[in-house]
C-alpha positions as semicolon CSV with decimal commas, in nm:
position;residue;x (nm);y (nm);z (nm)
1;M;12,978;10,854;8,906
2;S;12,787;11,117;9,109
3;T;12,707;11,147;9,474
4;T;12,469;11,334;9,702
5;P;12,240;11,226;9,983
6;D;11,867;11,283;10,004
7;T;11,712;11,596;10,143
8;T;11,669;11,446;10,488
9;A;12,005;11,273;10,504
10;T;12,134;11,475;10,797
11;E;11,873;11,338;11,035
12;A;12,089;11,129;11,265
13;S;11,813;10,928;11,428
14;P;11,438;10,925;11,481
15;P;11,301;11,183;11,727
16;D;11,218;10,917;11,986
17;G;11,588;10,853;12,040
18;S;11,592;10,502;11,900
19;T;11,840;10,399;11,638
20;P;11,720;10,403;11,275
21;D;11,664;10,029;11,273
22;G;11,437;10,056;11,571
23;A;11,674;9,932;11,842
24;P;11,652;10,115;12,174
25;P;11,951;10,338;12,254
26;G;12,087;10,102;12,518
27;E;12,109;9,798;12,295
28;A;12,411;9,701;12,088
29;Q;12,419;9,887;11,762
30;K;12,501;9,720;11,435
31;L;12,473;9,786;11,065
32;P;12,165;9,658;10,875
33;L;12,385;9,486;10,620
34;F;12,115;9,326;10,405
35;A;11,952;9,662;10,339
36;L;12,287;9,838;10,294
37;L;12,398;9,575;10,044
38;A;12,085;9,647;9,841
39;L;12,189;10,012;9,835
40;A;12,543;9,907;9,740
41;T;12,396;9,711;9,450
42;A;12,205;10,020;9,341
43;V;12,533;10,215;9,353
44;F;12,695;9,932;9,155
45;I;12,430;9,952;8,882
46;T;12,446;10,330;8,870
47;S;12,825;10,335;8,845
48;L;12,846;10,048;8,598
49;T;12,578;10,194;8,370
50;E;12,779;10,516;8,366
51;T;13,120;10,365;8,295
52;L;13,042;10,044;8,100
53;P;13,099;10,206;7,758
54;A;13,462;10,274;7,860
55;G;13,546;9,907;7,805
56;L;13,325;9,866;7,498
57;L;13,409;10,169;7,283
58;P;13,557;9,984;6,983
59;S;13,268;9,737;6,942
60;M;12,997;9,995;7,018
61;S;13,139;10,243;6,769
62;G;13,149;9,975;6,498
63;D;12,784;9,877;6,546
64;L;12,662;10,235;6,571
65;N;12,873;10,348;6,272
66;V;13,037;10,638;6,456
67;S;13,391;10,711;6,573
68;E;13,525;10,604;6,911
69;A;13,537;10,969;7,017
70;A;13,166;11,001;6,933
71;T;13,088;10,679;7,120
72;G;13,275;10,821;7,417
73;Q;13,005;11,087;7,434
74;T;12,767;10,820;7,562
75;V;12,946;10,879;7,893
76;T;12,916;11,254;7,847
77;I;12,541;11,252;7,776
78;Y;12,480;11,029;8,077
79;A;12,665;11,275;8,299
80;L;12,477;11,567;8,146
81;G;12,147;11,395;8,222
82;T;12,245;11,378;8,587
83;A;12,402;11,724;8,604
84;L;12,104;11,900;8,447
85;T;11,834;11,724;8,646
86;A;11,977;11,628;8,987
87;I;11,894;11,953;9,166
88;P;11,551;12,026;9,009
89;L;11,436;11,664;9,038
90;T;11,560;11,639;9,396
91;A;11,361;11,951;9,483
92;A;11,053;11,837;9,291
93;T;11,046;11,496;9,461
94;A;11,156;11,613;9,806
95;R;10,824;11,512;9,963
96;W;10,803;11,170;9,799
97;R;10,842;10,864;10,017
98;R;11,206;10,761;9,986
99;K;11,147;10,397;9,893
100;R;10,900;10,487;9,620
101;L;11,150;10,733;9,475
102;L;11,436;10,482;9,489
103;L;11,229;10,216;9,311
104;T;11,135;10,470;9,043
105;A;11,500;10,559;8,984
106;V;11,609;10,195;8,965
107;A;11,327;10,114;8,722
108;G;11,458;10,397;8,503
109;F;11,788;10,211;8,467
110;A;11,609;9,896;8,354
111;V;11,431;10,087;8,077
112;A;11,736;10,287;7,966
113;N;11,976;9,990;7,957
114;T;11,726;9,779;7,764
115;V;11,685;10,050;7,500
116;T;12,063;10,092;7,480
117;A;12,104;9,718;7,428
118;V;11,858;9,693;7,137
119;S;11,926;10,028;6,968
120;S;12,107;10,038;6,635
121;E;12,078;10,417;6,599
122;Y;12,331;10,651;6,757
123;G;12,065;10,913;6,829
124;L;11,836;10,669;7,010
125;T;12,131;10,535;7,207
126;M;12,218;10,887;7,320
127;V;11,857;10,948;7,429
128;A;11,860;10,626;7,631
129;R;12,188;10,723;7,792
130;F;12,047;11,064;7,882
131;V;11,747;10,895;8,048
132;A;11,986;10,671;8,240
133;G;12,163;10,984;8,360
134;V;11,833;11,131;8,479
135;A;11,766;10,811;8,674
136;A;12,114;10,841;8,822
137;G;12,038;11,194;8,936
138;L;11,743;11,064;9,134
139;A;11,938;10,766;9,269
140;W;12,243;10,961;9,380
141;A;12,016;11,212;9,551
142;L;11,902;10,927;9,773
143;L;12,169;10,666;9,827
144;A;12,421;10,821;10,065
145;G;12,146;10,979;10,274
146;Y;11,952;10,654;10,280
147;A;12,259;10,474;10,410
148;R;12,307;10,731;10,685
149;R;11,947;10,702;10,797
150;L;11,966;10,323;10,816
151;A;12,255;10,327;11,063
152;P;12,302;10,440;11,423
153;V;12,497;10,765;11,453
154;P;12,839;10,615;11,543
155;L;12,819;10,385;11,241
156;Q;12,691;10,627;10,978
157;G;13,034;10,673;10,820
158;K;13,074;10,298;10,785
159;A;12,720;10,270;10,646
160;I;12,807;10,515;10,368
161;A;13,130;10,325;10,302
162;V;12,934;9,998;10,265
163;A;12,688;10,158;10,025
164;M;12,965;10,327;9,827
165;A;13,146;9,993;9,793
166;G;12,928;9,950;9,485
167;I;13,153;10,196;9,301
168;P;13,481;9,999;9,323
169;L;13,287;9,676;9,276
170;A;13,153;9,816;8,950
171;L;13,505;9,911;8,847
172;S;13,677;9,595;8,968
173;L;13,419;9,337;8,865
174;G;13,150;9,502;8,656
175;V;13,348;9,683;8,390
176;P;13,596;9,396;8,332
177;A;13,310;9,145;8,329
178;G;13,112;9,365;8,093
179;T;13,416;9,408;7,870
180;F;13,472;9,031;7,865
181;L;13,103;8,963;7,798
182;G;13,106;9,223;7,522
183;T;13,413;9,061;7,367
184;Q;13,266;8,711;7,380
185;L;12,897;8,770;7,303
186;G;12,871;9,131;7,190
187;W;12,839;9,458;7,377
188;R;12,457;9,444;7,373
189;W;12,461;9,147;7,611
190;A;12,655;9,352;7,862
191;F;12,371;9,605;7,878
192;L;12,103;9,334;7,883
193;S;12,276;9,173;8,180
194;M;12,245;9,511;8,355
195;T;11,870;9,502;8,296
196;A;11,846;9,154;8,447
197;L;12,040;9,262;8,757
198;T;11,820;9,569;8,791
199;V;11,504;9,357;8,795
200;V;11,653;9,148;9,077
201;L;11,740;9,468;9,264
202;L;11,383;9,599;9,238
203;V;11,262;9,288;9,422
204;W;11,547;9,314;9,676
205;I;11,468;9,677;9,761
206;S;11,098;9,599;9,792
207;V;11,170;9,325;10,045
208;A;11,473;9,445;10,239
209;V;11,494;9,825;10,245
210;P;11,276;10,013;10,495
211;D;11,087;10,322;10,388
212;F;11,138;10,677;10,513
213;P;10,926;10,988;10,469
214;G;11,032;11,266;10,238
215;Q;11,095;11,623;10,341
216;E;10,821;11,791;10,538
217;A;10,635;12,079;10,378
218;G;10,824;12,403;10,403
219;P;11,045;12,642;10,204
220;R;11,280;12,488;9,951
221;P;11,650;12,502;10,039
222;K;11,850;12,773;9,866
223;M;12,136;12,592;9,699
224;L;12,371;12,888;9,656
225;R;12,361;12,969;10,027
226;A;12,590;12,672;10,085
227;L;12,867;12,841;9,887
228;K;12,898;13,102;10,161
229;V;12,978;12,837;10,422
230;S;13,350;12,812;10,492
231;G;13,508;12,511;10,327
232;V;13,223;12,417;10,093
233;S;13,372;12,596;9,792
234;A;13,705;12,423;9,845
235;V;13,545;12,078;9,851
236;L;13,336;12,155;9,542
237;F;13,644;12,279;9,353
238;V;13,833;11,962;9,440
239;T;13,534;11,755;9,330
240;L;13,506;11,930;8,994
241;V;13,874;11,913;8,900
242;F;13,955;11,571;9,050
243;V;13,662;11,403;8,874
244;L;13,745;11,583;8,549
245;A;14,102;11,452;8,564
246;H;13,989;11,097;8,639
247;T;13,722;11,091;8,368
248;I;13,949;11,215;8,089
249;L;14,160;10,903;8,134
250;Y;13,897;10,651;8,243
251;A;13,637;10,722;7,974
252;Y;13,894;10,640;7,705
253;I;14,102;10,381;7,887
254;A;14,023;10,110;7,630
255;T;14,151;10,336;7,352
256;F;14,461;10,433;7,552
257;L;14,544;10,068;7,621
258;D;14,487;9,977;7,256
259;D;14,734;10,247;7,151
260;V;15,004;10,111;7,384
261;G;14,953;9,756;7,263
262;L;14,737;9,627;7,549
263;G;14,396;9,646;7,387
264;D;14,332;9,275;7,442
265;S;14,413;9,314;7,812
266;A;14,176;9,601;7,889
267;D;13,957;9,381;8,109
268;L;14,257;9,266;8,315
269;V;14,393;9,618;8,358
270;L;14,049;9,733;8,472
271;L;14,033;9,437;8,709
272;V;14,358;9,548;8,873
273;F;14,231;9,905;8,891
274;G;13,904;9,795;9,051
275;A;14,064;9,553;9,297
276;A;14,288;9,836;9,418
277;S;13,978;10,056;9,443
278;L;13,816;9,798;9,671
279;L;14,118;9,806;9,898
280;S;14,105;10,185;9,892
281;I;13,744;10,206;10,002
282;W;13,811;9,956;10,282
283;I;14,098;10,171;10,410
284;V;13,891;10,488;10,381
285;G;13,594;10,331;10,559
286;A;13,818;10,226;10,847
287;Q;14,013;10,552;10,879
288;I;13,791;10,835;10,755
289;H;13,653;10,917;11,099
290;R;13,990;11,056;11,208
291;R;14,202;11,095;10,895
292;L;13,990;11,251;10,622
293;R;14,248;11,517;10,538
294;Q;14,542;11,278;10,522
295;L;14,344;11,029;10,313
296;T;14,242;11,297;10,064
297;I;14,602;11,412;10,019
298;A;14,717;11,051;9,982
299;S;14,445;10,980;9,724
300;T;14,552;11,278;9,514
301;L;14,917;11,175;9,523
302;L;14,842;10,812;9,438
303;V;14,632;10,899;9,133
304;A;14,902;11,143;9,023
305;A;15,167;10,872;9,065
306;G;14,966;10,632;8,851
307;A;14,922;10,895;8,581
308;A;15,295;10,973;8,587
309;V;15,383;10,608;8,529
310;L;15,138;10,589;8,237
311;A;15,281;10,910;8,095
312;V;15,643;10,801;8,079
313;L;15,658;10,423;8,122
314;S;15,357;10,286;7,935
315;D;15,585;10,079;7,709
316;S;15,625;9,837;8,000
317;T;15,330;9,603;8,049
318;A;15,416;9,539;8,414
319;L;15,433;9,911;8,489
320;V;15,097;9,973;8,321
321;Y;14,944;9,725;8,564
322;A;15,131;9,894;8,850
323;A;14,998;10,231;8,738
324;A;14,644;10,092;8,732
325;A;14,691;9,969;9,089
326;L;14,816;10,310;9,207
327;W;14,531;10,484;9,027
328;G;14,269;10,254;9,180
329;L;14,421;10,277;9,528
330;G;14,395;10,654;9,506
331;W;14,055;10,678;9,341
332;G;13,846;10,413;9,520
333;G;13,780;10,611;9,837
334;V;13,740;10,951;9,673
335;P;13,356;10,947;9,655
336;T;13,328;10,870;10,027
337;L;13,596;11,126;10,115
338;L;13,434;11,409;9,919
339;Q;13,081;11,326;10,037
340;T;13,194;11,329;10,397
341;A;13,400;11,645;10,353
342;V;13,116;11,843;10,198
343;A;12,867;11,720;10,461
344;D;13,107;11,823;10,739
345;A;13,175;12,162;10,581
346;G;12,812;12,232;10,493
347;G;12,674;12,199;10,845
348;E;12,313;12,317;10,836
349;E;12,345;12,364;10,460
350;A;12,475;12,008;10,408
351;D;12,179;11,906;10,192
352;S;12,231;12,195;9,952
353;A;12,606;12,136;9,947
354;Q;12,555;11,769;9,864
355;A;12,315;11,851;9,582
356;M;12,572;12,090;9,438
357;L;12,839;11,821;9,470
358;V;12,641;11,574;9,260
359;T;12,582;11,838;8,996
360;L;12,948;11,937;8,975
361;W;13,053;11,572;8,980
362;N;12,848;11,508;8,669
363;V;12,950;11,833;8,504
364;A;13,305;11,705;8,547
365;M;13,207;11,365;8,404
366;A;13,052;11,534;8,103
367;G;13,348;11,767;8,066
368;G;13,588;11,476;8,090
369;G;13,409;11,295;7,808
370;V;13,418;11,602;7,585
371;A;13,776;11,700;7,674
372;G;13,897;11,344;7,628
373;G;13,736;11,324;7,285
374;L;13,896;11,653;7,180
375;L;14,236;11,543;7,308
376;L;14,202;11,208;7,132
377;D;14,121;11,368;6,798
378;S;14,375;11,651;6,819
379;I;14,675;11,510;7,006
380;G;14,621;11,142;7,074
381;S;14,560;10,918;7,372
382;D;14,912;10,967;7,509
383;S;14,800;11,316;7,620
384;F;14,555;11,173;7,876
385;P;14,793;11,096;8,167
386;W;14,976;11,428;8,120
387;T;14,642;11,610;8,139
388;V;14,562;11,425;8,462
389;L;14,890;11,543;8,615
390;V;14,825;11,905;8,518
391;L;14,475;11,901;8,668
392;L;14,575;11,731;8,992
393;A;14,830;12,001;9,077
394;P;14,567;12,261;9,182
395;V;14,365;11,987;9,352
396;L;14,658;11,911;9,580
397;V;14,719;12,282;9,647
398;V;14,356;12,341;9,752
399;V;14,339;12,031;9,974
400;V;14,662;12,123;10,152
401;A;14,555;12,488;10,190
402;S;14,211;12,400;10,329
403;R;14,344;12,306;10,670
404;A;14,092;12,507;10,871
405;H;13,779;12,440;10,662
406;G;13,697;12,193;10,389
407;F;13,970;11,939;10,467
408;P;14,049;12,024;10,829
409;A;14,322;11,864;11,032
410;R;14,053;11,765;11,283
411;R;13,701;11,673;11,173
412;P;13,406;11,834;11,356
413;G;13,295;11,621;11,648
414;V;13,605;11,402;11,648
């Protein structure tokens, strides 16, 4: 999963003072839910395309005649596609109409998932996954910003939370459903079902989502300037290490569960994880306006608690499910928390900071796939939760230390 808004995301409202949906300032403001749900579905498809192999590693590796560690690199190559192209493609398409760009990105998923579904060659599958990652780079460069522009200023945080609900939905419903479908009919049908959903989404966006102009002509933003803004570096560090920790475990969760005797229950464990993630994003959406710092600390501790249970008590089936719930409760709101934190910290450089966040997010996803594969081959899957605990220690230190900037006790404007 990767996140960054479009290059005009920080525009709070149109220059005439009306709300983004055209309502005059004096009228009651509300969220354009039908359009936001289309964006949430786009987030769902993006997230599910990225993580679907996690529940299908054994069957995919058998059909492609490669090891499970090698199949795990389908997550890595996807993340690399996003990490390598998000910033240059965002800059190159900055002046495109937003709706045209979103439709192009979504169409890219349809093509990539179809090729993945029919491919019998590992090399071709990796190319398709890379293309899917490129499409994700375009999509993530739009989605959060699009959600902000659709909503009146007081509701922009909730608008992002609605759009980002696609992430826990993908984890709670998509990955378990894809795993079940892959078990019953074969993993290729899971990817073909993604293509079918994407076609529906293309029609939905065309009908329901309003268009916005791209960036006006002018000098390109200098990405590295954002690093000099107080607090941005702290948020980016937390993003890199937190996502790395999560991915090392999540990308190989099917293998980990198989090794502890719960391979046949992977879909149910992922369902518990995703349901807890849904609860997490609801809590974050309701409380982020005033409690971003506290929520970020709580998220870190909850994921660490889940990893600790998996590290020492994975011989108990009930405690594995409990650990999945703790993990999901901590992780679900993290994308919204980090997006909001980097936008707050970035100020006038928020666009550049967000573009750097999406790049580092996907660098971490790629690194997690590689590191997890190395750990699996050299030590075994039982090393995953211990690695998560080690990585989350500096995350917690940085969040707690960034009281003035990055994760402040009081958000700007609150």
